Backbone as CSV, one residue per row, in Angstrom:
resi,resn,N_x,N_y,N_z,CA_x,CA_y,CA_z,C_x,C_y,C_z
1,MET,65.270,-20.137,-17.055,66.039,-20.669,-18.645,67.627,-20.931,-18.789
2,GLU,68.128,-21.025,-17.769,69.222,-21.174,-17.890,69.802,-22.458,-19.037
3,TYR,68.520,-23.274,-19.375,68.806,-24.174,-20.378,69.081,-23.822,-21.814
4,TYR,68.515,-22.279,-21.910,68.413,-21.547,-23.649,69.739,-21.198,-23.374
5,ARG,70.596,-20.580,-22.292,72.000,-19.848,-22.412,73.044,-20.390,-23.074
6,GLY,73.526,-19.878,-23.692,74.240,-19.835,-25.092,73.952,-21.015,-25.943
7,LYS,72.919,-21.009,-26.513,71.950,-22.302,-27.298,72.023,-20.974,-28.717
8,ASN,72.497,-21.626,-30.064,71.807,-20.695,-31.151,70.727,-21.509,-31.761
9,ILE,69.542,-20.476,-31.373,67.945,-20.936,-31.759,67.230,-20.211,-33.063
10,LEU,66.747,-21.217,-34.005,66.435,-20.257,-35.320,64.614,-20.545,-34.611
11,ILE,63.907,-19.238,-34.893,62.588,-18.962,-35.098,62.018,-18.850,-36.015
12,THR,61.557,-19.283,-36.470,60.253,-18.750,-37.976,59.169,-18.414,-37.499
13,GLY,58.323,-17.554,-38.726,57.591,-16.946,-38.096,57.898,-15.992,-36.701
14,ALA,58.944,-14.959,-37.043,59.650,-14.428,-35.696,58.740,-13.061,-35.319
15,PHE,58.322,-12.800,-36.300,57.649,-11.774,-35.962,56.501,-11.318,-35.591
16,GLY,55.417,-12.296,-35.870,54.293,-12.788,-35.433,53.923,-13.024,-33.452
17,GLY,52.570,-12.886,-33.193,52.462,-12.612,-32.213,53.936,-13.491,-30.950
18,PHE,53.637,-15.166,-31.300,54.288,-15.852,-30.860,55.804,-15.518,-30.950
19,GLY,56.146,-15.088,-31.941,57.383,-14.880,-32.195,58.394,-13.873,-31.548
20,LEU,57.342,-12.936,-31.450,57.717,-11.517,-30.366,58.058,-11.803,-29.221
21,CYS,57.013,-12.953,-28.540,57.480,-13.336,-27.147,58.612,-14.183,-26.944
22,PHE,58.960,-15.173,-28.062,59.856,-15.948,-27.526,61.507,-15.291,-28.009
23,ILE,61.389,-14.167,-29.605,62.325,-13.470,-29.158,62.325,-12.618,-27.771
24,SER,61.341,-11.829,-26.914,62.169,-11.289,-25.806,62.622,-11.888,-24.834
25,GLN,62.097,-13.687,-24.434,62.320,-14.393,-23.608,63.070,-14.902,-23.364
26,LEU,63.609,-15.634,-24.598,64.721,-15.931,-25.086,65.730,-15.201,-24.912
27,LEU,65.993,-13.972,-25.642,66.563,-12.931,-25.015,67.216,-12.715,-23.760
28,ASP,66.097,-12.354,-22.826,66.372,-12.436,-21.880,66.876,-14.043,-20.843
29,GLY,66.965,-14.892,-21.443,67.133,-16.781,-21.078,68.838,-16.624,-21.578
30,GLY,69.610,-15.633,-22.663,71.115,-15.454,-23.105,70.947,-16.473,-24.243
31,ALA,69.887,-17.089,-24.788,70.358,-17.491,-25.875,70.713,-16.447,-27.108
32,SER,71.216,-17.176,-28.208,71.821,-16.405,-29.558,70.235,-16.818,-30.251
33,LEU,69.753,-15.819,-31.279,68.980,-16.094,-32.586,69.250,-15.992,-33.582
34,ILE,68.343,-16.370,-34.629,68.402,-16.507,-36.072,66.853,-16.419,-36.140
35,LEU,66.591,-15.051,-37.034,65.466,-14.880,-37.052,64.632,-15.128,-38.217
36,CYS,63.298,-15.893,-38.422,63.064,-15.702,-39.827,61.664,-15.479,-40.187
37,ASP,61.158,-15.206,-41.288,59.936,-14.512,-41.352,59.857,-14.190,-43.106
38,THR,58.693,-13.896,-43.525,58.448,-13.690,-44.658,59.145,-12.349,-45.207
39,PRO,59.566,-12.122,-46.749,60.217,-10.629,-46.408,59.479,-9.462,-46.554
40,GLN,58.384,-9.704,-46.107,57.340,-8.540,-46.181,57.806,-7.897,-44.869
41,SER,58.087,-8.937,-43.903,57.617,-8.787,-42.072,59.083,-8.217,-41.985
42,THR,60.321,-8.704,-42.382,61.551,-8.690,-42.242,62.369,-7.079,-43.187
43,ILE,61.720,-6.890,-44.046,61.851,-5.784,-44.820,62.518,-4.557,-43.915
44,PRO,60.887,-4.288,-43.408,61.421,-2.647,-42.330,62.104,-2.778,-41.213
45,ILE,62.336,-4.297,-40.392,63.155,-4.296,-39.245,64.820,-4.201,-39.823
46,ARG,65.253,-5.057,-40.712,66.320,-4.403,-41.432,66.526,-3.255,-42.190
47,ASP,65.678,-2.763,-42.335,66.414,-1.240,-42.971,66.315,-0.474,-41.445
48,ARG,66.023,-0.834,-40.608,66.543,0.041,-39.224,67.862,-0.431,-38.205
49,GLU,68.162,-1.172,-39.163,69.412,-1.655,-38.166,68.947,-2.674,-37.703
50,LYS,67.936,-3.729,-37.741,67.779,-4.776,-36.840,67.240,-4.420,-35.589
51,SER,66.511,-3.115,-35.565,65.720,-2.862,-34.655,64.484,-3.770,-34.108
52,LEU,64.257,-4.083,-33.122,63.110,-5.104,-33.357,62.300,-4.540,-32.066
53,PRO,60.717,-4.483,-32.564,59.604,-4.193,-31.567,59.415,-4.905,-29.981
54,VAL,60.890,-5.347,-29.480,60.856,-6.067,-28.132,62.398,-5.538,-27.755
55,PRO,61.765,-5.444,-26.280,63.140,-4.581,-25.308,64.679,-5.489,-26.067
56,VAL,65.239,-4.915,-26.471,66.340,-5.927,-27.352,67.661,-4.838,-26.576
57,ALA,67.640,-3.420,-26.116,68.880,-2.565,-25.239,69.991,-3.558,-24.740
58,GLY,71.339,-3.191,-25.587,72.202,-3.908,-24.999,72.277,-6.006,-25.589
59,ARG,71.807,-6.100,-26.675,71.547,-7.489,-26.662,71.492,-7.733,-28.157
60,GLU,71.867,-6.458,-29.226,71.978,-6.610,-30.676,73.052,-7.823,-30.706
61,LYS,73.866,-8.343,-30.330,74.868,-9.231,-30.676,74.509,-10.881,-30.217
62,GLN,73.176,-10.364,-30.006,72.497,-11.764,-29.287,72.025,-12.114,-30.845
63,ILE,71.258,-11.223,-31.498,70.682,-11.675,-32.862,71.673,-11.875,-34.021
64,LEU,71.799,-13.384,-33.777,72.560,-13.633,-35.161,72.462,-12.915,-36.234
65,SER,71.109,-12.797,-36.640,70.645,-13.122,-37.941,69.102,-12.922,-38.101
66,ILE,68.896,-11.921,-39.145,67.448,-12.037,-39.047,67.160,-12.495,-41.319
67,ILE,66.714,-13.101,-41.515,66.922,-13.701,-43.002,65.325,-13.939,-43.176
68,PRO,65.419,-13.207,-44.321,63.814,-13.502,-44.871,63.303,-14.064,-45.905
69,ALA,62.713,-15.377,-45.813,62.371,-16.367,-46.658,60.961,-16.788,-46.656
70,ASP,60.083,-16.963,-47.541,58.974,-17.238,-47.907,59.147,-19.086,-47.623
71,LEU,58.801,-19.424,-46.547,58.599,-20.999,-46.402,57.376,-21.120,-46.791
72,SER,56.671,-20.887,-47.766,55.261,-21.907,-48.618,55.933,-22.353,-49.437
73,ASN,57.351,-22.312,-50.174,57.752,-22.520,-51.054,59.386,-23.637,-50.892
74,THR,59.799,-24.759,-51.545,61.170,-25.285,-51.371,62.336,-24.461,-51.680
75,GLU,61.937,-23.467,-52.587,63.184,-23.112,-52.564,63.315,-21.508,-51.092
76,GLY,62.088,-21.017,-50.499,61.924,-20.381,-49.748,62.956,-21.055,-48.466
77,CYS,62.474,-22.525,-47.970,63.057,-23.489,-47.392,64.591,-23.479,-47.559
78,LYS,65.103,-23.420,-48.385,66.449,-23.959,-49.245,66.893,-22.448,-48.665
79,THR,66.934,-21.308,-49.036,67.432,-19.878,-49.193,67.247,-19.862,-47.522
80,LEU,67.027,-20.440,-46.699,66.624,-20.088,-45.120,67.994,-20.836,-44.775
81,HIS,68.294,-21.827,-45.258,69.258,-22.720,-44.693,70.625,-22.659,-45.114
82,GLU,70.681,-22.168,-46.391,72.103,-21.500,-47.150,72.144,-20.494,-46.514
83,GLU,71.098,-19.384,-45.826,71.732,-18.179,-45.316,72.334,-18.442,-44.174
84,TYR,72.175,-19.287,-43.273,71.944,-20.136,-41.817,73.639,-20.605,-42.344
85,ARG,73.304,-21.234,-43.002,75.263,-22.055,-43.312,76.242,-20.628,-43.607
86,LYS,76.139,-19.750,-43.907,77.072,-18.930,-44.257,77.519,-18.055,-42.743
87,LEU,76.281,-18.342,-42.037,76.911,-18.065,-40.332,78.002,-18.863,-39.852
88,GLY,78.039,-19.951,-40.137,79.186,-20.883,-39.385,79.163,-21.114,-38.090
89,LYS,77.853,-21.299,-37.882,77.064,-21.463,-36.575,76.489,-23.015,-36.357
90,ARG,76.567,-23.197,-35.343,75.865,-24.638,-35.203,74.084,-24.110,-34.778
91,VAL,72.874,-24.833,-35.046,71.787,-24.518,-34.585,71.708,-25.912,-33.436
92,ASP,71.461,-24.902,-32.371,70.714,-25.862,-31.173,69.488,-26.410,-31.285
93,MET,68.562,-25.422,-31.670,67.438,-25.516,-31.416,66.258,-24.651,-32.921
94,ILE,65.058,-25.829,-32.810,64.632,-24.724,-33.978,63.362,-24.249,-33.318
95,ILE,62.566,-23.706,-33.918,61.306,-23.089,-32.965,60.395,-23.108,-33.852
96,HIS,59.673,-24.465,-34.782,58.465,-24.229,-36.035,57.499,-23.230,-35.433
97,ASN,57.110,-22.305,-35.798,56.041,-21.258,-35.241,56.074,-20.715,-36.522
98,ALA,55.606,-20.562,-37.538,55.756,-20.016,-38.627,54.095,-20.639,-39.231
99,GLY,53.036,-20.249,-39.158,52.077,-20.590,-39.302,50.671,-19.410,-39.896
100,ILE,49.918,-19.775,-41.017,48.698,-19.075,-41.142,47.468,-19.731,-41.049
101,ALA,46.321,-19.135,-41.356,44.595,-19.529,-41.706,43.997,-18.797,-41.939
102,PHE,42.878,-19.555,-42.893,42.295,-18.906,-43.268,40.709,-19.293,-42.759
103,GLY,39.639,-18.251,-42.489,38.382,-18.622,-41.900,37.566,-18.908,-42.705
104,GLY,36.472,-19.858,-42.672,35.095,-19.842,-43.510,35.008,-21.637,-43.985
105,GLU,33.738,-21.864,-45.191,34.050,-23.242,-45.223,34.817,-23.618,-45.827
106,TYR,35.489,-24.892,-46.299,36.188,-25.339,-46.532,35.863,-25.159,-48.139
107,ALA,34.640,-25.456,-48.766,34.713,-25.089,-50.509,34.797,-23.824,-50.208
108,ASP,34.611,-22.677,-49.688,34.503,-21.438,-49.711,35.673,-20.980,-50.195
109,ILE,37.043,-21.457,-49.049,38.056,-20.797,-49.390,39.109,-21.630,-50.998
110,PRO,39.209,-20.535,-51.055,40.098,-21.044,-52.715,41.234,-21.806,-52.419
111,PRO,40.954,-23.184,-53.439,42.021,-23.903,-53.399,43.285,-23.606,-52.808
112,GLU,43.957,-22.803,-53.839,45.178,-22.503,-53.683,45.922,-21.683,-52.270
113,LEU,44.515,-21.520,-51.487,44.840,-21.216,-49.845,44.707,-22.389,-49.155
114,ASN,44.287,-23.042,-49.914,44.366,-24.206,-48.767,45.290,-24.865,-48.467
115,GLU,45.546,-24.604,-49.798,46.944,-25.483,-50.138,48.378,-24.826,-49.428
116,LYS,47.957,-23.494,-49.490,48.718,-23.076,-48.997,49.219,-23.106,-47.709
117,ILE,48.261,-23.023,-46.913,48.356,-23.243,-45.535,48.938,-24.545,-44.988
118,ILE,48.934,-25.508,-45.972,49.230,-26.796,-45.754,51.157,-26.546,-46.166
119,GLN,51.190,-26.103,-47.354,52.630,-25.946,-47.339,53.523,-24.935,-46.489
120,VAL,52.699,-23.499,-45.532,53.293,-23.377,-44.618,53.867,-23.751,-43.242
121,ASN,52.126,-24.490,-43.447,52.186,-24.819,-41.455,52.784,-26.289,-41.452
122,LEU,53.119,-27.449,-42.644,53.279,-28.507,-42.749,54.230,-28.728,-43.527
123,LEU,54.330,-28.528,-44.641,55.108,-29.196,-45.215,56.843,-28.407,-45.196
124,SER,56.586,-27.079,-44.983,58.103,-26.127,-44.372,59.124,-26.709,-43.129
125,ILE,57.744,-27.341,-42.127,58.742,-28.261,-40.995,59.161,-29.030,-42.024
126,MET,58.724,-29.905,-42.582,59.168,-31.443,-42.986,60.420,-30.891,-43.707
127,ARG,60.294,-29.853,-44.318,61.550,-29.623,-45.336,62.693,-28.686,-44.548
128,LEU,62.424,-27.984,-43.819,63.378,-27.868,-42.936,64.270,-28.524,-42.425
129,ASN,63.162,-29.518,-41.488,64.293,-30.617,-40.320,65.293,-31.395,-41.654
130,ALA,64.165,-31.583,-42.673,65.058,-32.466,-43.879,66.914,-32.024,-43.971
131,LEU,66.401,-30.598,-44.178,67.473,-30.162,-44.194,68.762,-29.509,-43.089
132,PHE,68.280,-29.425,-42.049,68.483,-29.019,-40.804,69.199,-29.821,-39.732
133,LEU,68.045,-31.332,-39.813,68.334,-32.597,-38.845,69.592,-33.361,-39.202
134,PRO,70.484,-33.414,-40.422,71.894,-34.276,-40.433,72.646,-33.294,-39.594
135,ASP,72.927,-32.146,-38.959,74.205,-31.759,-38.487,73.833,-31.613,-37.136
136,MET,72.290,-31.868,-37.028,71.835,-32.438,-35.445,71.553,-33.848,-35.170
137,ILE,71.695,-34.780,-36.002,72.142,-36.144,-35.918,73.596,-36.137,-35.624
138,ARG,74.371,-35.338,-36.859,76.432,-35.770,-36.245,76.395,-35.000,-34.929
139,GLN,75.549,-34.371,-34.467,76.660,-32.934,-33.210,75.761,-33.835,-32.085
140,ARG,74.607,-35.074,-32.427,73.910,-36.042,-30.925,73.546,-34.834,-30.240
141,SER,72.785,-33.881,-30.269,71.872,-33.054,-29.690,70.954,-31.986,-31.070
142,GLY,70.022,-31.505,-30.153,69.246,-30.610,-30.672,67.860,-30.766,-29.741
143,HIS,66.987,-29.864,-30.231,65.725,-29.496,-29.829,65.099,-29.187,-30.678
144,LEU,63.632,-29.908,-31.373,62.817,-29.286,-32.191,61.260,-28.772,-30.950
145,ILE,61.257,-27.992,-31.075,59.527,-27.352,-30.857,58.602,-26.686,-32.123
146,TYR,57.593,-27.557,-31.533,56.628,-27.258,-32.726,55.673,-26.482,-32.298
147,MET,55.311,-25.742,-32.893,53.671,-25.153,-32.429,52.584,-25.275,-33.417
148,SER,51.965,-26.249,-32.832,50.721,-26.837,-33.285,49.555,-26.374,-32.921
149,SER,48.608,-26.849,-32.261,47.155,-26.147,-32.083,46.076,-26.727,-30.972
150,VAL,45.506,-26.602,-30.239,44.635,-27.005,-29.690,43.328,-27.874,-30.858
151,ALA,43.361,-27.233,-32.288,42.709,-27.561,-33.454,43.917,-28.891,-34.261
152,GLY,44.830,-29.606,-33.512,45.530,-30.353,-33.589,45.018,-31.462,-33.039
153,PHE,44.164,-31.255,-31.945,43.823,-32.849,-31.611,42.719,-32.850,-31.633
154,VAL,41.483,-31.394,-31.618,39.985,-31.494,-31.949,39.911,-30.429,-33.213
155,ALA,39.064,-31.955,-34.128,39.142,-31.371,-35.332,38.077,-30.240,-35.289
156,THR,38.298,-28.950,-36.232,37.704,-27.676,-35.878,37.141,-27.812,-37.371
157,PRO,35.760,-27.446,-37.430,34.757,-26.888,-38.669,35.431,-25.258,-38.785
158,LEU,34.968,-25.433,-40.017,35.558,-23.588,-40.195,37.094,-22.923,-40.233
159,ALA,37.657,-24.386,-40.109,39.187,-24.180,-40.035,39.762,-25.599,-40.524
160,VAL,39.014,-26.277,-41.733,39.467,-27.044,-41.975,41.053,-27.682,-42.073
161,SER,41.340,-26.809,-43.336,42.876,-27.135,-43.767,43.843,-26.858,-42.678
162,TYR,43.340,-25.710,-41.582,44.185,-25.236,-40.189,43.950,-26.297,-39.682
163,SER,43.222,-26.996,-39.473,43.061,-28.130,-37.926,43.722,-29.049,-39.176
164,THR,43.823,-29.827,-40.189,44.655,-30.642,-40.886,45.844,-30.576,-40.453
165,SER,46.278,-29.412,-41.074,48.045,-29.237,-41.033,47.999,-29.226,-39.764
166,LYS,47.308,-28.713,-38.199,48.142,-28.627,-37.004,48.081,-30.666,-36.432
167,PHE,47.011,-31.099,-37.444,46.715,-32.560,-36.548,48.452,-33.119,-36.902
168,ALA,48.602,-32.817,-38.579,49.481,-33.542,-38.973,50.893,-32.976,-38.521
169,VAL,50.707,-31.777,-38.196,52.469,-31.242,-37.686,52.951,-32.569,-35.962
170,ARG,51.319,-32.792,-35.184,51.543,-33.293,-34.468,52.000,-35.150,-34.258
171,SER,51.501,-35.151,-35.639,51.781,-36.941,-35.729,53.169,-36.960,-36.481
172,PHE,53.634,-35.732,-37.430,54.385,-35.903,-37.508,56.164,-35.780,-36.471
173,ALA,55.423,-34.979,-36.067,56.465,-34.475,-34.778,56.894,-35.988,-33.765
174,MET,55.345,-36.717,-33.366,55.806,-37.453,-32.681,56.377,-38.667,-33.490
175,ALA,56.115,-38.919,-34.540,56.617,-39.878,-35.499,58.019,-39.885,-35.709
176,LEU,58.311,-38.907,-35.793,59.965,-38.182,-36.036,60.507,-38.657,-34.694
177,HIS,60.207,-37.994,-33.999,60.949,-38.064,-32.247,60.646,-39.849,-32.084
178,GLY,60.450,-40.462,-32.065,60.113,-42.182,-32.572,61.787,-42.173,-32.639
179,GLU,62.025,-41.413,-34.010,63.222,-42.181,-34.814,64.813,-40.902,-34.439
180,ILE,64.547,-39.650,-33.729,65.364,-39.237,-33.146,66.262,-38.678,-32.204
181,ARG,65.469,-39.701,-31.031,65.786,-39.380,-29.482,66.752,-40.061,-29.453
182,LYS,67.222,-41.388,-29.838,68.497,-41.999,-29.979,69.784,-41.080,-30.461
183,HIS,69.154,-40.079,-31.105,70.568,-39.420,-31.420,70.463,-37.971,-30.452
184,GLY,69.604,-38.032,-29.227,70.347,-37.251,-28.661,69.292,-35.735,-28.562
185,ILE,68.443,-35.971,-29.997,67.879,-34.600,-30.039,65.767,-34.922,-29.215
186,ARG,65.662,-34.257,-28.734,64.652,-33.680,-28.084,63.305,-33.031,-28.422
187,THR,62.354,-33.648,-28.508,60.933,-32.662,-29.280,60.249,-32.342,-28.099
188,SER,59.792,-31.616,-28.232,58.093,-30.312,-27.663,57.403,-30.105,-28.738
189,ILE,56.042,-30.402,-28.434,54.817,-30.057,-29.377,53.881,-29.173,-28.411
190,VAL,53.831,-27.688,-28.929,52.891,-26.676,-28.042,51.273,-26.797,-28.803
191,TYR,50.478,-26.718,-27.745,48.623,-26.613,-28.373,48.309,-25.534,-27.616
192,PRO,48.649,-24.354,-28.287,48.149,-23.379,-27.848,46.292,-23.574,-27.849
193,PHE,46.004,-23.040,-26.673,44.074,-22.571,-27.287,43.847,-21.287,-27.855
194,PHE,42.974,-20.952,-28.101,42.805,-19.548,-28.954,44.177,-18.359,-27.744
195,SER,44.402,-17.578,-28.494,45.497,-16.878,-28.227,45.381,-15.454,-28.696
196,LYS,45.947,-13.973,-28.229,45.477,-13.113,-28.733,46.408,-12.701,-29.497
197,THR,46.907,-13.381,-31.516,47.884,-13.195,-31.813,46.922,-12.826,-33.149
198,PRO,47.715,-12.175,-34.032,46.979,-11.532,-35.148,46.483,-12.569,-35.953
199,ILE,46.462,-13.738,-35.853,46.323,-15.321,-36.649,44.714,-14.902,-36.334
200,LEU,44.262,-14.729,-35.375,42.686,-14.859,-35.216,42.113,-13.652,-36.204
201,LYS,42.993,-12.321,-36.098,42.336,-11.862,-38.114,42.516,-12.160,-39.274
202,SER,42.566,-13.590,-39.494,43.124,-14.276,-40.426,41.853,-13.697,-41.393
203,GLN,41.709,-13.993,-42.928,40.630,-13.062,-43.584,40.128,-14.687,-43.538
204,ARG,38.403,-14.189,-43.574,37.423,-14.791,-43.562,36.553,-15.070,-45.139
205,PHE,35.878,-16.430,-45.530,35.641,-16.223,-46.871,34.461,-16.999,-46.725
206,GLY,33.223,-16.364,-47.600,31.984,-16.882,-47.262,31.175,-15.949,-46.378
207,ASP,30.390,-16.832,-45.705,29.905,-15.677,-44.688,29.629,-17.052,-43.440
208,PRO,30.874,-17.115,-42.856,30.931,-18.325,-41.777,30.363,-18.115,-40.263
209,GLN,29.494,-17.997,-39.587,29.024,-18.557,-38.071,29.841,-18.581,-37.350
210,ILE,30.994,-17.873,-37.098,32.134,-17.923,-36.052,31.777,-17.101,-35.081
211,SER,31.149,-18.304,-34.022,31.044,-17.435,-32.231,32.724,-16.934,-31.945
212,THR,32.348,-15.898,-30.969,33.297,-14.994,-30.510,33.113,-15.873,-29.140
213,LEU,34.562,-15.973,-28.831,34.494,-16.655,-27.188,34.988,-14.737,-26.500
214,PRO,34.573,-14.893,-25.301,34.859,-14.121,-24.523,36.226,-14.211,-24.155
215,GLY,37.031,-12.769,-23.853,38.307,-12.685,-23.876,38.998,-13.482,-22.731
216,PHE,38.130,-13.414,-21.663,38.647,-14.504,-20.808,39.322,-15.672,-20.956
217,CYS,38.772,-15.996,-22.698,38.872,-17.637,-22.342,40.255,-17.402,-23.812
218,ALA,40.922,-16.604,-24.190,42.108,-16.272,-24.963,43.247,-15.976,-23.920
219,THR,43.924,-16.749,-24.410,45.353,-17.132,-23.157,46.134,-15.938,-23.946
220,SER,47.325,-14.667,-23.062,47.939,-14.445,-23.386,49.377,-14.657,-24.619
221,PRO,50.005,-14.052,-25.495,51.039,-14.987,-26.664,51.994,-15.176,-25.235
222,ALA,52.088,-14.292,-24.367,53.890,-14.485,-23.681,53.388,-15.781,-22.940
223,HIS,52.202,-15.623,-22.405,52.200,-16.641,-21.710,52.206,-18.176,-22.048
224,VAL,51.731,-18.387,-23.541,51.732,-19.580,-24.009,53.535,-19.487,-23.943
225,VAL,54.067,-18.926,-24.529,55.963,-18.929,-24.920,56.107,-19.268,-23.357
226,THR,55.849,-18.873,-22.336,56.074,-18.888,-21.206,56.350,-20.636,-20.857
227,CYS,54.464,-21.290,-20.894,54.609,-22.598,-21.007,55.455,-23.231,-21.974
228,ALA,55.719,-22.702,-23.037,56.334,-23.597,-23.709,57.543,-23.971,-23.373
229,LEU,58.262,-22.602,-23.035,59.698,-22.786,-22.596,59.628,-23.225,-21.734
230,LYS,59.511,-23.617,-20.748,59.417,-24.432,-19.353,59.142,-25.186,-19.098
231,GLY,58.236,-25.743,-20.356,58.154,-27.221,-20.699,59.087,-28.057,-21.385
232,ALA,59.339,-27.026,-22.066,60.357,-27.358,-23.342,61.907,-27.837,-22.843
233,LYS,62.606,-27.079,-21.463,63.374,-27.132,-20.540,63.311,-28.796,-19.612
234,ASN,61.677,-28.952,-19.670,61.696,-29.933,-18.479,61.621,-31.024,-19.251
235,GLY,61.799,-31.024,-20.565,61.804,-32.171,-21.550,60.184,-32.769,-21.807
236,ARG,59.597,-32.043,-21.916,57.986,-32.139,-22.098,57.414,-32.448,-23.617
237,LEU,56.747,-33.778,-23.916,56.831,-33.747,-25.320,55.184,-33.379,-25.651
238,HIS,54.742,-33.214,-24.700,52.835,-32.569,-25.011,53.205,-31.179,-24.183
239,ILE,53.197,-30.085,-24.344,52.921,-28.804,-23.860,51.683,-28.286,-23.997
240,CYS,50.570,-28.389,-23.239,49.345,-27.642,-23.141,49.525,-26.419,-22.198
241,PRO,49.468,-25.524,-22.936,49.907,-24.218,-22.154,48.314,-23.243,-21.569
242,GLY,47.839,-22.972,-20.590,46.668,-22.438,-20.090,45.776,-23.409,-19.394
243,PHE,44.997,-22.823,-18.582,43.641,-24.055,-18.336,42.896,-24.366,-19.770
244,PHE,42.133,-23.963,-20.237,41.688,-24.336,-21.972,42.113,-25.311,-22.749
245,SER,43.445,-25.395,-23.048,44.057,-26.254,-23.517,44.091,-27.615,-22.558
246,LYS,44.705,-27.099,-21.545,44.498,-28.540,-20.515,43.371,-29.382,-20.097
247,LEU,41.796,-28.543,-20.529,41.012,-28.756,-20.531,40.825,-29.760,-21.537
248,MET,40.817,-29.245,-22.482,40.269,-29.423,-23.983,41.629,-30.959,-24.485
249,TRP,42.085,-31.142,-24.174,43.377,-32.181,-23.720,42.753,-33.259,-23.264
250,LEU,42.430,-33.043,-21.606,41.523,-33.741,-21.137,40.409,-34.290,-21.331
251,ALA,39.632,-33.430,-22.498,37.995,-33.772,-22.618,38.266,-34.782,-23.726
252,VAL,39.601,-34.633,-24.562,39.558,-35.561,-25.786,39.375,-37.148,-25.369
253,ARG,40.534,-36.818,-24.004,40.953,-38.460,-23.792,39.751,-39.393,-22.569
254,LEU,38.331,-38.062,-22.320,37.553,-38.706,-21.376,36.501,-38.824,-22.204
255,HIS,36.602,-38.012,-23.390,34.749,-38.161,-24.649,35.785,-37.994,-25.770
256,PRO,35.248,-38.997,-26.827,36.101,-38.568,-28.150,35.572,-37.769,-28.993
257,VAL,36.088,-36.498,-28.893,35.272,-35.221,-29.489,35.944,-35.633,-31.275
258,ILE,37.100,-36.196,-31.184,37.470,-36.033,-32.565,35.918,-36.776,-33.512
259,SER,35.981,-38.236,-33.247,34.952,-38.974,-33.303,33.472,-38.600,-33.611
260,ALA,33.395,-37.322,-32.658,31.915,-37.167,-32.245,31.511,-35.958,-33.541
261,GLN,32.802,-35.442,-34.741,32.811,-34.263,-35.486,31.620,-34.456,-36.423
262,ARG,31.390,-35.874,-36.725,30.595,-36.340,-37.493,29.227,-35.882,-37.409
263,LYS,28.529,-35.690,-36.222,27.681,-35.939,-35.264,26.766,-34.184,-35.507
264,ILE,28.154,-33.571,-35.632,27.853,-31.577,-35.989,26.619,-31.218,-36.688
265,GLU,25.954,-30.787,-36.380,24.844,-29.944,-37.324,25.196,-28.357,-37.184
266,GLY,24.976,-27.896,-38.421,25.237,-26.391,-38.141,26.009,-25.942,-37.368
267,TYR,27.336,-26.717,-36.976,28.821,-26.109,-36.497,28.473,-25.859,-35.058
268,SER,27.346,-26.669,-34.221,27.100,-26.768,-32.939,27.113,-28.047,-32.273
269,SER,27.285,-28.735,-31.106,27.559,-29.682,-30.729,25.812,-29.488,-30.355
């Protein structure tokens, strides 16, 4: 974890399942953190003098700021950037972790919620990068870590907008990587399989016949984050944390799962 020591790292979606694990492991690694989540998520923590539901005893000074911001809109992204500028600190790394999902058939999910998924999961990343990248380019260093998903390379029925957003994050990150690596800015994209985070309990619409996976298939958030940080430290562009993520990554290359989606009947192959 020496790679992270002394770095100023911005984490979005900081108080979700992966976010809390990033906080814990990065504090252990000696990083200084700027934490962002929705106002609803950050208010209780700010009211308790920045006490966090992870071990931070003696490390309070490593938390540079807790910034409430609604990243589903342009103003929220600008608010985050403006509050960061007030700190007078350089940002060495951004972990794009904020994300939402809704389950059900596309036509059953209210259009405004399908659009909100795209706003949070994709457009917030594009907006924040537009705001933060100029400084990284000037300092000729930085690292962008994107939390995508296996649904970002395997088209996933009953999560159409979520899968679309994660495909787009992967494409955006890879294309942007081609532009910014010459400035010394690194890119890492993480593809978790099902993991035991609150997103698995996202609201569902209609009567989706979503099969429940056996518990052993779900990867622990801590393991996902450990793999993500190790892969990023080693300069990996694509990071598949856990057996099932690696298996699906390989399967897509051996058999074009994506093109086979049109053969799906009743959501089973």
